Steps between C-alpha positions, in 0.01 A plus 500: 500500500511691168801728443395816334761620242369848446256630761232752477695727742807479267278585199345801687843620594637462144196669342492782751869572450445500124207744520691724727778524241251667268622317195368553150193290415703251288742419783222486756300247292796293404650483841168470682383219269817304574428539880131389447602210286724377793212533737228330296731211439495453866132466601586395864602865550133603504281363784245253368202714628611771250503248218137389547158670419363711773188290515261793549147484373374633166656547167850516642480176711783337290719812499745641749710822505743527795715794594865369564682836513428870472811714517528873565662524162181387332609150441192264525534120504187276498417137451202452261320169476281424193248231573388245234306681227591854636496780244575865508440702190740757355628758747811718550726575801632847453831402660775264412453139600649153506287186522657162567314164506574266787247214479315381187458727202289787368404629163585871455363693203662838423332785321596829347285816481418591141301820568651844566348524848315815405140370566423464869373146576606357158784264443576281208739214579681260277613157620876500489590152623406211716755337741472186708695612817653198678665454840829699505390736223488883554280737313573877483253790510629818349281807549355651177695251291397145588281477815144418390435132550233242575553196725334155474557189695365234271634215721317306775726611787616833653783703348724692738693811385717763652420855388751780555391863426662840522201646675227385737205398289263592783378843415666511161250586230528239219296397201301196395399450140194340329616357169148455347363844604838681440467670834746587775400557866711602800521291816702496826624204697390541859643207698679175520368179642737500806469869589 
């Protein structure tokens, strides 16, 4: 039997308590990332079915997005699985976020907007940095400052992550960007694979 050192339930409790304190963004991200780092360094805390692709047909057959917690205070915790070769182009979140890798690794490319946002449908992005995010690493999403990213699983096995957001992404209007066409379009996440 495996002994779990820091459980999902403890993480949810700690994050909920932190969010309820209404801390400033710096404290929220610093404290929250330390909690998430503890969780992702303890993969046994997340049931295996939430660390595997959903196995549905179509273009997302290797992918999985599972709701783990949705609090009345807006706190959203999901498990996201990127299958081998999975790619999602540049997109934003419009809420603060923490992303921690549990299994394998993922390449995260960050972008900054260079346009003044005055032309509808137009967006010019500049590549800011590329990070290889490994197990135990936590990446921060800071609205309007550092939240546009692209994710790529260049490996031959699934990558499991825990995503923590300040708002439910379902129904939240966000943006995806086309680098070549310099366009931005709005989209809304509608569901998770387990609900």
